C-alpha positions in Angstrom: 56.7 58.5 97.8 56.5 61.2 95.1 54.7 63.6 97.4 57.4 63.0 100.0 60.2 63.9 97.5 58.4 67.0 96.4 57.9 68.1 100.1 61.6 67.4 100.9 62.6 69.4 97.9 60.5 72.3 99.0 61.9 72.2 102.5 65.5 72.1 101.2 64.7 75.1 98.9 63.2 77.0 101.8 66.2 76.3 104.0 68.6 77.4 101.3 66.6 80.6 100.6 66.5 81.4 104.3 70.2 80.8 104.7 71.0 82.9 101.6 68.7 85.8 102.4 68.2 86.0 106.1 70.5 84.1 108.4 74.2 84.0 107.7 75.4 84.0 111.3 76.0 87.7 111.8 73.8 90.4 113.2 74.8 94.1 112.8 72.4 96.1 114.9 74.0 99.5 114.2 75.5 101.1 111.1 79.1 99.8 111.3 82.3 101.9 111.2 83.8 101.5 107.8 87.4 102.2 107.0 88.9 102.3 103.5 91.5 99.7 102.6 94.6 101.7 101.6 95.0 101.7 97.8 91.7 99.9 97.2 88.2 101.3 96.5 86.9 99.0 99.3 85.9 99.6 102.9 86.2 97.1 105.7 84.7 97.0 109.2 87.5 96.7 111.8 85.1 96.5 114.8 83.1 93.6 113.6 84.0 90.0 114.2 83.4 89.0 110.5 84.8 89.4 107.0 82.6 92.5 106.3 83.3 94.9 103.4 81.6 97.6 101.4 82.3 98.1 97.7 80.5 100.0 94.9 77.2 100.6 96.8 76.9 97.1 98.3 77.9 95.3 101.4 79.9 92.0 101.1 80.4 89.3 103.7 82.6 86.2 103.4 81.1 83.6 105.7 81.2 79.8 105.7 83.2 79.7 102.4 80.5 81.7 100.6 80.2 85.3 99.5 77.0 87.2 100.4 75.8 90.7 99.4 73.2 93.2 100.4 72.3 96.8 99.7 71.7 97.3 103.4 74.2 96.9 106.2 72.2 94.1 108.1 70.7 92.3 105.1 68.8 90.5 104.0 71.7 88.8 102.3 71.9 87.2 98.9 74.2 84.2 98.2 76.5 85.1 95.4 78.2 82.8 92.8 82.0 83.1 93.0 82.0 84.0 89.3 80.0 87.1 89.9 82.0 88.5 92.8 83.6 91.9 91.8 87.3 91.9 91.1 88.1 94.5 93.7 86.4 92.4 96.4 88.4 89.4 95.4 91.6 91.5 95.6 91.2 92.5 99.2 94.4 91.5 101.1 94.2 88.7 103.6 95.0 91.0 106.5 91.7 92.8 106.3 89.7 89.6 106.9 88.8 90.0 110.6 87.8 86.3 110.8 89.8 84.5 108.2 89.2 80.9 107.5 91.6 78.2 108.6 93.0 77.7 105.1 94.1 81.4 104.9 97.0 80.6 107.2 100.4 80.7 105.5 99.2 83.0 102.8 100.8 86.4 102.3 98.9 88.9 104.3 99.4 91.9 102.0 98.1 89.9 99.0 94.6 88.6 98.1 93.5 85.0 99.1 94.3 82.2 96.7 90.9 81.9 95.3 92.1 79.8 92.4 93.2 77.1 94.8 89.9 77.2 96.6 87.5 77.3 93.6 89.5 75.2 91.1 90.8 75.5 87.6 87.4 76.0 86.0 86.9 79.2 88.0 90.6 80.3 87.4 90.1 80.0 83.7 86.9 82.0 83.6 88.3 84.7 85.9 91.8 84.7 84.4 93.9 87.7 85.5 91.7 88.7 88.4 94.8 89.3 90.6 96.8 91.2 88.0 96.1 94.9 87.9 97.7 98.3 88.1 97.2 99.8 91.6 97.5 103.3 90.1 94.4 102.7 88.0 92.1 101.8 90.9 88.8 103.7 90.7 87.6 106.1 93.4 85.7 104.5 96.3 81.9 104.8 96.3 80.3 107.1 98.9 79.0 105.4 102.0 75.2 105.3 102.4 75.3 107.2 105.6 71.5 107.7 105.5 71.2 104.2 106.8 72.5 105.3 110.2 69.0 106.5 111.2 67.6 103.0 110.6 68.9 100.9 113.5 67.3 98.5 116.0 63.6 98.5 115.7 63.7 101.1 113.0 65.6 98.8 110.6 63.3 98.5 107.6 62.1 95.2 106.2 63.2 94.1 102.7 59.9 95.3 101.3 60.7 98.9 102.2 64.5 99.0 101.7 64.4 99.5 97.9 62.1 102.5 98.2 64.2 104.1 100.9 67.4 103.5 98.9 66.0 105.1 95.8 64.8 108.1 97.8 68.0 108.7 99.7 70.8 107.4 97.6 71.6 108.8 94.1 74.7 106.8 93.6 74.7 104.2 90.8 77.4 101.6 90.9 79.7 101.1 88.0 79.8 97.3 88.2 77.1 96.5 90.7 77.3 93.1 92.2 77.9 91.2 88.9 81.4 90.9 87.7 80.2 90.0 84.2 78.3 93.3 84.0 81.7 95.0 84.5 83.2 93.2 81.5 80.1 93.7 79.4 80.1 97.5 80.0 83.7 97.6 78.8 82.9 95.6 75.7 79.8 97.7 74.9 81.5 101.1 75.6 81.4 103.3 72.5 84.8 103.3 70.8 86.6 106.6 70.3 88.3 107.7 67.1 91.8 106.3 67.0 91.0 103.2 69.1 91.5 99.7 67.6 88.4 98.7 65.8 87.0 102.3 65.7 86.4 104.0 62.4 89.3 106.3 61.6 88.6 109.9 60.6 91.4 111.3 58.4 91.8 114.9 57.3 92.1 115.7 53.5 95.7 116.2 52.4 96.8 119.8 52.0 100.2 121.4 51.5 99.7 124.1 54.2 97.7 124.6 57.3 94.0 125.0 56.7 92.6 128.5 57.1 89.6 129.3 59.2 86.5 130.1 57.2 83.5 132.0 58.3 80.1 130.3 57.9 79.3 132.6 54.9 82.5 131.6 53.1 81.8 127.9 53.5 80.2 126.5 50.4 77.4 124.0 50.4 77.8 120.8 48.4 75.5 122.2 45.7 77.6 125.4 45.4 80.8 123.5 45.3 79.5 121.3 42.5 78.3 124.4 40.5 81.6 126.3 41.0 84.0 123.4 40.3 85.9 123.4 37.0 84.4 120.1 36.0 80.8 121.4 36.1 81.6 124.9 34.7 80.2 125.5 31.2 82.8 125.3 28.4 84.2 128.6 27.2 82.6 130.0 24.0 84.7 129.2 21.0 85.5 132.0 18.5 85.7 130.9 14.9 89.0 131.5 13.2 89.2 134.2 10.4 88.7 133.0 6.8 91.7 134.9 5.5 95.3 134.2 6.4 98.0 136.6 7.9 95.4 138.2 10.2 93.3 139.8 7.4 89.9 140.7 8.7 86.7 139.0 7.4 84.9 140.4 4.4 82.4 142.2 6.6 85.2 144.2 8.2 86.7 144.9 4.9 83.5 146.4 3.6 83.3 148.8 6.5 86.8 150.4 5.9 85.7 152.6 3.0 82.9 154.0 5.0 85.4 154.8 7.8 87.7 156.5 5.3 84.8 158.6 3.9 84.0 159.7 7.4 87.5 161.0 8.0 87.4 162.8 4.7 84.2 164.6 5.6 85.8 165.8 8.8 88.7 167.4 6.9 
């Protein structure tokens, strides 16, 4: 009995993996024609009978109520959790789904699908605000991997070779990849600039007039500034006051005066 349950679990896991990575009901034998959705950094395939898109270096397919993604136009496909689908893929208007599900009917065609109704309140709370954005702030669309055109039919590479071919022919690195949380993490981990909230503020020292430009030679090092500051300058040498009042010179000066008078007398 236990062996039977283990075997059944292995069969179910194999079937799920095969569905997620190999067979999703579509077969794209040639590199598809991709057209940009107006106002969105997303492409769609108007000639394919499927909900087929390209965004940020990856292909996206909505099939059988699930999102799948791949780095190559004909798979293998990976089953994606709805929480990790990029925001701009979720925002694609209904009219660009070439094979929309039955429950899309009645929804506004120039607006995104009602994913909150489909995936429930738990998803809506975790992806709050996914459908609220400024269309003027949309990023530029990623370049299409046109090098994949030469790999069609029998030349289509297996999964074991796709990564090597991609690294050799494609230098583009996606900003958000295929993980929506990575997009939010990159914004959180972005170094803050001076003046932003939470960033250290750099304030200039107060001065009464505009600062003048100094040459490197005129700039003082901290050691020179300390040596030349008034606080660190040696105190001025004090001169002792005379012993006699009313400005009379000291005795030593008084002794010298007769000698000076005698010198004047000799000259005359």
